[in-house]
Backbone as JSON, one array per atom type, in Angstrom:
{
  "sequence": "XXXXXXXXXXXXXXXXXXXXXXXXXXXXXXXXXXXXXXXXXXXXXXXXXXXXXXXXXXXXXXXXXXXXXXXXXXXXXXXXXXXXXXXXXXXXXXXXXXXXXXXXXXXXXXXXXXXXXXXXXXXXXXXXXXXXXXXXXXXXXXXXXXXXXXXX",
  "N": [[50.52, -17.96, 164.67], [50.05, -15.65, 162.14], [48.84, -15.57, 158.74], [49.95, -13.42, 157.02], [52.32, -12.97, 158.42], [53.89, -15.15, 157.84], [54.81, -14.62, 155.29], [56.89, -12.92, 155.63], [58.98, -14.56, 155.91], [58.87, -16.24, 153.72], [58.73, -15.87, 150.25], [56.39, -16.37, 148.87], [53.27, -18.21, 148.75], [53.75, -20.52, 147.32], [56.52, -20.87, 147.69], [56.53, -21.37, 150.41], [55.11, -23.82, 150.46], [56.98, -25.4, 149.04], [59.07, -25.54, 150.89], [57.75, -26.76, 153.03], [57.18, -29.32, 152.02], [59.78, -30.17, 151.52], [60.66, -30.34, 154.16], [59.15, -32.51, 155.02], [60.16, -34.56, 153.42], [62.93, -34.52, 153.65], [64.0, -36.04, 155.87], [63.89, -38.68, 154.87], [65.07, -38.83, 152.39], [68.08, -39.73, 150.85], [71.5, -40.34, 149.92], [72.71, -43.21, 148.09], [73.84, -45.94, 150.11], [77.26, -47.03, 150.61], [78.01, -49.47, 148.24], [75.35, -50.19, 147.97], [72.9, -51.36, 145.81], [71.58, -49.51, 143.02], [68.88, -49.9, 142.37], [67.7, -51.01, 144.65], [68.14, -48.94, 146.45], [66.62, -46.89, 145.23], [64.03, -47.99, 145.4], [63.74, -48.07, 148.18], [63.91, -45.31, 149.01], [61.77, -44.26, 147.56], [59.59, -45.67, 148.6], [59.77, -44.95, 151.34], [59.46, -42.16, 151.09], [56.88, -42.0, 150.03], [55.42, -43.07, 152.2], [55.95, -41.09, 154.12], [54.66, -38.83, 153.06], [51.93, -39.63, 152.76], [51.12, -39.79, 155.37], [50.45, -37.29, 156.2], [47.79, -35.08, 156.31], [46.42, -33.94, 153.33], [48.92, -34.06, 152.29], [49.65, -35.12, 149.81], [48.53, -33.27, 148.04], [50.01, -31.04, 148.71], [52.53, -31.96, 147.92], [52.13, -32.24, 145.17], [51.86, -29.58, 144.44], [54.27, -28.49, 145.02], [57.7, -27.61, 144.32], [60.92, -29.02, 144.27], [63.19, -28.06, 146.86], [65.57, -29.02, 147.55], [68.83, -30.11, 146.31], [68.68, -30.43, 142.8], [69.67, -32.7, 141.61], [69.46, -34.8, 143.36], [68.18, -37.3, 143.1], [68.86, -37.96, 140.46], [71.69, -37.96, 140.24], [72.8, -40.31, 141.63], [71.68, -42.19, 139.89], [72.92, -41.6, 137.45], [75.49, -42.3, 138.22], [75.11, -45.0, 138.41], [75.05, -45.74, 135.82], [73.19, -44.77, 134.01], [72.44, -42.57, 131.29], [73.02, -38.99, 131.33], [70.6, -37.61, 130.55], [68.68, -39.72, 130.68], [68.83, -40.34, 133.38], [67.7, -38.07, 134.57], [65.12, -38.23, 133.44], [64.28, -40.67, 134.55], [64.28, -40.05, 137.3], [62.27, -38.12, 137.36], [60.13, -39.68, 136.46], [59.76, -41.48, 138.62], [59.25, -39.73, 140.8], [56.97, -38.37, 139.89], [55.21, -40.47, 139.51], [54.89, -41.19, 142.22], [53.6, -38.89, 143.22], [51.17, -38.9, 141.79], [50.15, -41.35, 142.67], [49.93, -40.83, 145.39], [48.07, -38.72, 145.41], [45.76, -40.02, 144.51], [45.45, -41.96, 146.54], [45.08, -40.28, 148.76], [42.69, -39.03, 148.03], [41.02, -41.25, 147.97], [41.02, -42.0, 150.67], [39.62, -39.93, 151.87], [37.13, -39.8, 150.76], [33.92, -40.23, 151.46], [31.63, -40.84, 150.2], [31.49, -43.12, 148.7], [32.14, -46.66, 148.71], [35.34, -47.8, 149.81], [37.91, -49.26, 147.82], [38.73, -52.69, 148.05], [41.7, -53.72, 148.75], [45.16, -54.42, 149.3], [46.81, -51.66, 149.97], [49.52, -50.83, 150.37], [50.89, -53.0, 149.29], [50.03, -52.87, 146.66], [51.19, -50.44, 145.88], [53.9, -51.19, 146.08], [54.0, -53.18, 144.1], [53.46, -51.65, 141.74], [55.61, -49.84, 141.84], [57.74, -51.65, 141.63], [57.3, -52.54, 139.0], [57.95, -50.19, 137.6], [60.67, -49.9, 138.34], [61.7, -52.28, 137.28], [61.36, -51.74, 134.57], [63.14, -49.58, 134.35], [65.52, -50.94, 134.9], [65.67, -52.56, 132.62], [65.92, -50.56, 130.65], [68.38, -49.46, 131.42], [70.03, -51.69, 131.01], [69.89, -51.93, 128.23], [71.11, -49.51, 127.52], [73.68, -49.9, 128.6], [74.5, -52.13, 127.11], [74.75, -51.0, 124.63], [77.06, -49.57, 124.94], [79.13, -51.3, 124.93], [82.02, -52.31, 123.34], [82.32, -54.25, 120.53]],
  "CA": [[51.16, -17.15, 163.65], [49.1, -15.24, 161.12], [49.27, -15.75, 157.36], [50.89, -12.41, 156.52], [53.62, -13.09, 159.1], [54.67, -16.18, 157.14], [55.41, -14.08, 154.08], [58.16, -12.28, 155.97], [59.98, -15.61, 155.81], [58.76, -16.88, 152.42], [58.31, -14.9, 149.24], [55.05, -16.67, 148.36], [52.68, -19.46, 149.24], [54.45, -21.6, 146.63], [57.8, -21.07, 148.37], [56.2, -22.0, 151.68], [54.82, -25.22, 150.17], [58.25, -26.05, 148.7], [59.81, -25.8, 152.14], [57.0, -27.72, 153.84], [57.4, -30.65, 151.44], [61.19, -30.51, 151.78], [60.75, -30.74, 155.57], [58.59, -33.85, 155.13], [60.96, -35.55, 152.7], [64.35, -34.47, 153.99], [64.45, -37.16, 156.72], [63.92, -39.98, 154.19], [65.9, -38.78, 151.18], [69.49, -39.94, 151.15], [72.32, -40.94, 148.86], [72.88, -44.65, 148.32], [74.91, -46.37, 151.0], [78.32, -47.68, 149.83], [77.71, -50.83, 147.81], [73.92, -50.43, 147.83], [72.46, -51.29, 144.41], [70.75, -48.36, 142.72], [67.46, -50.23, 142.36], [67.25, -51.16, 146.04], [68.14, -47.58, 147.0], [65.48, -46.15, 144.68], [62.82, -48.56, 145.98], [63.66, -47.66, 149.59], [63.56, -43.89, 149.2], [60.43, -44.03, 147.02], [58.64, -46.2, 149.59], [59.83, -44.1, 152.53], [58.88, -40.86, 150.74], [55.44, -42.2, 149.93], [54.88, -43.22, 153.56], [56.04, -39.8, 154.8], [53.67, -37.91, 152.51], [50.55, -40.04, 153.01], [50.8, -39.61, 156.79], [50.06, -35.91, 156.43], [46.57, -34.71, 155.6], [46.67, -33.13, 152.15], [50.34, -34.14, 151.92], [49.74, -35.35, 148.38], [48.25, -32.01, 147.36], [51.2, -30.19, 148.92], [53.6, -32.51, 147.09], [51.83, -31.93, 143.78], [52.0, -28.14, 144.22], [55.62, -28.04, 145.4], [58.9, -27.91, 143.55], [61.94, -29.34, 145.27], [64.16, -27.04, 147.27], [66.85, -29.7, 147.71], [69.53, -30.13, 145.02], [67.87, -31.07, 141.78], [70.24, -33.99, 141.2], [69.43, -35.73, 144.49], [67.86, -38.61, 142.57], [69.49, -38.27, 139.18], [73.13, -38.21, 140.35], [73.06, -41.74, 141.84], [71.3, -42.94, 138.69], [74.04, -41.41, 136.5], [76.61, -43.1, 138.72], [74.78, -46.41, 138.15], [75.24, -46.0, 134.4], [72.2, -44.09, 133.16], [72.92, -41.34, 130.65], [72.51, -37.82, 132.07], [69.19, -37.36, 130.26], [67.87, -40.81, 131.19], [68.79, -40.23, 134.85], [66.7, -37.04, 134.88], [63.81, -38.78, 133.09], [63.94, -41.7, 135.53], [63.94, -39.42, 138.58], [60.96, -37.49, 137.19], [59.15, -40.76, 136.4], [59.5, -42.0, 139.96], [58.61, -38.72, 141.65], [55.62, -38.07, 139.4], [54.4, -41.64, 139.86], [54.54, -41.09, 143.64], [52.62, -37.82, 143.41], [49.89, -39.39, 141.29], [49.69, -42.41, 143.58], [49.56, -40.18, 146.65], [46.83, -37.97, 145.21], [44.66, -40.97, 144.46], [45.3, -42.53, 147.88], [44.52, -39.24, 149.61], [41.29, -38.88, 147.64], [40.3, -42.46, 148.38], [40.88, -41.99, 152.13], [38.73, -38.87, 152.35], [35.84, -39.86, 150.07], [32.97, -41.02, 152.23], [30.42, -41.03, 149.41], [31.5, -44.42, 148.03], [32.97, -47.61, 149.46], [36.71, -47.87, 149.36], [38.26, -50.52, 147.17], [39.31, -53.64, 148.99], [42.99, -54.29, 148.35], [46.28, -54.02, 150.17], [47.35, -50.46, 149.34], [50.99, -50.83, 150.39], [51.34, -54.03, 148.35], [49.77, -52.35, 145.31], [52.25, -49.46, 145.62], [55.14, -51.94, 145.86], [53.88, -53.81, 142.79], [53.61, -50.62, 140.71], [56.99, -49.35, 141.9], [58.59, -52.71, 141.06], [57.14, -52.48, 137.54], [58.74, -49.06, 137.12], [62.09, -50.19, 138.51], [62.05, -53.3, 136.28], [61.49, -51.02, 133.29], [64.39, -48.83, 134.4], [66.6, -51.94, 134.76], [65.71, -52.92, 131.2], [66.47, -49.41, 129.93], [69.81, -49.38, 131.74], [70.72, -52.82, 130.33], [70.0, -51.54, 126.79], [72.13, -48.45, 127.45], [75.0, -50.49, 128.87], [74.84, -53.01, 125.97], [75.16, -50.12, 123.53], [78.39, -49.01, 125.24], [80.14, -52.35, 124.84], [82.71, -52.41, 122.05], [82.42, -55.65, 120.09]],
  "C": [[50.13, -16.86, 162.56], [49.71, -15.39, 159.74], [50.26, -14.71, 156.87], [52.26, -12.49, 157.19], [54.5, -14.13, 158.42], [55.41, -15.6, 155.94], [56.62, -13.2, 154.37], [59.3, -13.27, 155.8], [59.99, -16.29, 154.45], [58.18, -15.88, 151.43], [56.88, -15.12, 148.75], [54.52, -17.94, 149.01], [53.39, -20.65, 148.6], [55.79, -21.9, 147.3], [57.59, -21.74, 149.72], [55.92, -23.49, 151.48], [56.09, -26.0, 149.82], [59.0, -26.45, 149.96], [59.07, -26.8, 153.04], [57.22, -29.14, 153.33], [58.85, -31.09, 151.66], [61.36, -30.99, 153.23], [60.18, -32.15, 155.78], [59.51, -34.91, 154.53], [62.42, -35.61, 153.12], [64.8, -35.63, 154.88], [64.57, -38.5, 155.99], [64.78, -39.99, 152.94], [67.37, -38.88, 151.57], [70.19, -40.47, 149.92], [72.4, -42.44, 149.12], [74.02, -44.92, 149.3], [76.0, -47.03, 150.16], [77.95, -49.13, 149.52], [76.24, -51.14, 147.63], [73.52, -50.33, 146.36], [71.47, -50.16, 144.18], [69.27, -48.69, 142.81], [66.9, -50.44, 143.76], [67.16, -49.8, 146.72], [66.89, -46.82, 146.53], [64.17, -46.67, 145.26], [62.65, -48.08, 147.43], [63.25, -46.21, 149.74], [62.18, -43.57, 148.62], [59.37, -44.5, 148.02], [58.6, -45.32, 150.83], [59.22, -42.72, 152.28], [57.37, -40.95, 150.67], [54.81, -42.29, 151.32], [54.9, -41.88, 154.31], [54.94, -38.85, 154.33], [52.25, -38.33, 152.85], [50.15, -39.93, 154.48], [50.23, -38.23, 157.09], [48.79, -35.61, 155.63], [46.9, -33.7, 154.51], [48.16, -33.1, 151.77], [50.53, -34.33, 150.43], [49.49, -34.07, 147.59], [49.42, -31.04, 147.52], [52.33, -30.65, 148.0], [53.38, -32.15, 145.62], [52.06, -30.46, 143.46], [53.43, -27.65, 144.42], [56.64, -28.38, 144.32], [60.02, -28.11, 144.56], [62.84, -28.15, 145.59], [65.52, -27.67, 147.52], [67.57, -29.69, 146.36], [68.75, -30.96, 144.0], [68.4, -32.43, 141.37], [70.26, -35.01, 142.32], [69.11, -37.14, 144.04], [68.65, -38.93, 141.31], [70.99, -38.56, 139.29], [73.44, -39.67, 140.63], [72.69, -42.6, 140.63], [72.36, -42.79, 137.6], [75.22, -42.28, 136.92], [76.38, -44.6, 138.5], [74.92, -46.76, 136.67], [74.22, -45.38, 133.47], [72.86, -42.89, 132.5], [72.39, -40.16, 131.46], [71.03, -37.54, 131.82], [68.3, -38.45, 130.85], [67.77, -40.77, 132.72], [67.76, -39.18, 135.28], [65.3, -37.57, 134.6], [63.35, -39.81, 134.12], [63.55, -41.08, 136.87], [62.58, -38.74, 138.49], [59.85, -38.55, 137.12], [58.78, -41.24, 137.8], [58.79, -40.96, 140.82], [57.19, -38.41, 141.18], [54.68, -39.25, 139.6], [53.95, -41.52, 141.32], [53.49, -40.02, 143.88], [51.24, -38.28, 142.96], [49.3, -40.45, 142.21], [49.16, -41.78, 144.87], [48.26, -39.41, 146.52], [45.62, -38.91, 145.2], [44.41, -41.59, 145.85], [44.63, -41.53, 148.83], [43.03, -39.05, 149.32], [40.47, -40.07, 148.13], [40.05, -42.48, 149.9], [39.81, -41.01, 152.61], [37.39, -38.83, 151.62], [34.92, -40.78, 150.84], [31.72, -41.37, 151.42], [30.41, -42.35, 148.62], [32.4, -45.37, 148.82], [34.39, -47.64, 148.91], [36.96, -49.24, 148.73], [38.97, -51.41, 148.18], [40.57, -54.28, 148.39], [44.04, -53.77, 149.3], [47.03, -52.88, 149.49], [48.87, -50.46, 149.28], [51.54, -51.85, 149.4], [51.12, -53.57, 146.91], [50.82, -51.3, 144.93], [53.55, -50.17, 145.3], [55.13, -52.59, 144.49], [54.13, -52.79, 141.67], [55.03, -50.08, 140.67], [57.95, -50.38, 141.32], [58.49, -52.74, 139.55], [57.97, -51.34, 136.95], [60.23, -49.37, 137.21], [62.54, -51.27, 137.53], [62.21, -52.68, 134.9], [62.78, -50.21, 133.24], [65.59, -49.77, 134.29], [66.78, -52.31, 133.29], [66.33, -51.79, 130.38], [67.97, -49.28, 130.17], [70.59, -50.49, 131.04], [70.9, -52.52, 128.85], [71.08, -50.49, 126.62], [73.53, -49.04, 127.61], [75.43, -51.4, 127.71], [75.31, -52.18, 124.78], [76.54, -49.53, 123.75], [79.5, -50.06, 125.09], [80.71, -52.39, 123.43], [82.84, -53.88, 121.69], [83.52, -55.83, 119.09]]
}
């Protein structure tokens, strides 16, 4: 298929990238299962999304250039349902997705740079550590929000 033929189906290269990233992430993005804690759900989809993107050459660059084509509240709605304010749910979803993009860009760069030795550490464990730090911060923020809602 030639480049110009793609534009019969997509209005622009940006639209094509949006759909390519959606195709990579759609299999791993999901709503929380009944009874699944929000933090476990968020950790699972963030980890699964990261794994899906880093498997694809330049997946991180595609992710950075794309805007989601799925419903914008895919991440924020479950966070609102967990008790986050509407604004905080949006901020939290952007924090997690932008963290993943930055992490993925660095990982992608590190994998394809042959001009220097790669750092010696367990990459998956480092991602888990950083993600846990973010989720712990979100737990703290949610606890503060919930404490402010209690009538004394």
